[in-house]
N, C-alpha and C positions, 0 to 999 in steps of 0.2 A: 873877165867877169862881165856879164850883161849889165848894161847901164841901169835897168830897172832893179836888179838885185842890189846894186850899190845904194839905191834910194829907199830900200826897205830895211828896217831894223826890227829886232825882236827883243822885247823886254820880258824876261821870265822872272817868276817869283811865286811864293805861296799866297801872297796878298790875303793874309788871314788876320784881320780884314785889310782891305785897301785903306790907306791913310792919306792925309793931305800931303805928306812927304812923297808918297808914290805918285799922287796926282800932279805934284809939282814937276817931278821928273818926266812923267808922261806928257804933260802939256808942253814942256820945253822941247822934248824929243819930237813931238808932233809938228813943231815949227821947223825942225832941222831936216827930218826925213819925210819923203813923200808918203810912205806908208809905215805905220807902226803897228806891230802885232804884239799884243799883251798876252803872254802865255801863262796861264794859271796852272800851277802844278803842285806836286806833293813834295814837301821837305821831310825826308825820313827821320831827320833829327829833331823834329818838332811835333808836339801833340796839337793837332788842328782844333781850333775853336769852331770853325764853320766847315761844312761839307764842301767838296769841290764844286758842286752845282750851286750852292749858296754863294761861294766866292765869285764864281763866274758871273752870277746875276748881279752881285754888288758892284763888281768892276764894270759890267755893262751899264748899269744905272749911273755910275760915277763918271763915265767917259762919253756918255751919249751926245754931249755937245761938241765932240771932236770928230769930224766926219772922216778923217784919214786914220782913225784908230780902230782896229779890230781886236776882239777878245776871243781867245780860244783856249780850250782845255788841252793840256798835254801831260804826257807821262814819259819817263825815261830821261835821257841826257839832254840838257839844254842845247848843246851843239848839234845834236841829231835833229832836234825840233827846228832849229834855225835852218839847217840844210833842207829839211822837208818842206819848208816854206819858201824855198828858192831865194834865201837871203844869205848874207855874208857878215852881217853885223849883229853881235849880241850886245845889247845895252844893259848896263848894270848901274843901279843907283847906289851911292855910298853916302853914309851919314857921318862916319867917324873914322879915326885912325884904326880902330879895331876892325871895322868893315873893310878898310883898304887892305889890311894884312890878309884877311880871309879871302877877299876877292883876288888879290895878287896870286895866292896859291891856286885858286880855282882857275884863273886865267892861264897859268902855266900848264895845268892839267888839260884844259880845253884845247890849248895850242897843240899839245901832243896828240889829242884825240882827233883834231881836224884843224890843220894849219890854215885852211882857207877861211875860217871864221875868225873875224877880228872882234875883240872886246873893246867897247867904248864905255867910258865911265862918265856919269853926270853926278855932280855933288848935289845932294838935296839942299835947298835953301836953309840957311842957318836957323830960321824960325821953326823948321820941321826936324832938325837933326836929332832931337831927343825922343821922337815918337817911335814907339815900338808896340807890338801886340801885348807884351808883358805889362807895359805901362797902362794900356787900355783896360786890361783885365783888372788892374788895381784901382783905377779911378772911376770906372763906369758905375759901380754901385754907389759911389759917393758924390759924383758930379751930376749937375743938372744938364739938360739937353744943350743949353747955350754954351756951357763949358765944353761939352764933348765936341761941339761943332768947331772948336779950335784945333781939333786933332784929326777928325774924320769927316768925310762928306756926309751930307744930310741922309742919304740912303742908308748909311751904315749905323746911324744913331739908333733907329728903331730896331734894327737887327741885333745890335749889341744889347739893347735893353731886353729883348726877348730871350737872347741866349744866356745872359748873365743874371736873369731875374731870380 
């Protein structure tokens, strides 16, 4: 494996929207890897709140302070996206035991699809482990902006307000 490929990780997800939990994982991964590519994709099991373009824009705005992080749109299999970026590390963030179970199954499938791609897990900090898009949909109509900033980056607050008004 080329040395530069070992220094690049790809973190895929729907990021609908990006949360402080995602940013925690991205920030820590940006310190570990030379280059981190955040791949914003479609989760066919979820009804998206934001369009792909809106999600990419929100992730861009949220990671602008991290010079070694790139944000890209992707479709298809995560392992194929990792390979297309000449990387060999698929980064996954986990929040709970439920996440770990689902990620374990997906990791086994990804290993069958491409054994050269290794999955690396980072646990979200405990203060962010409860944040989900479902929670955001529930609290946004009731919470003020200061309360929402405990869950999402500032760029997302305005977008949530517009989307769930």
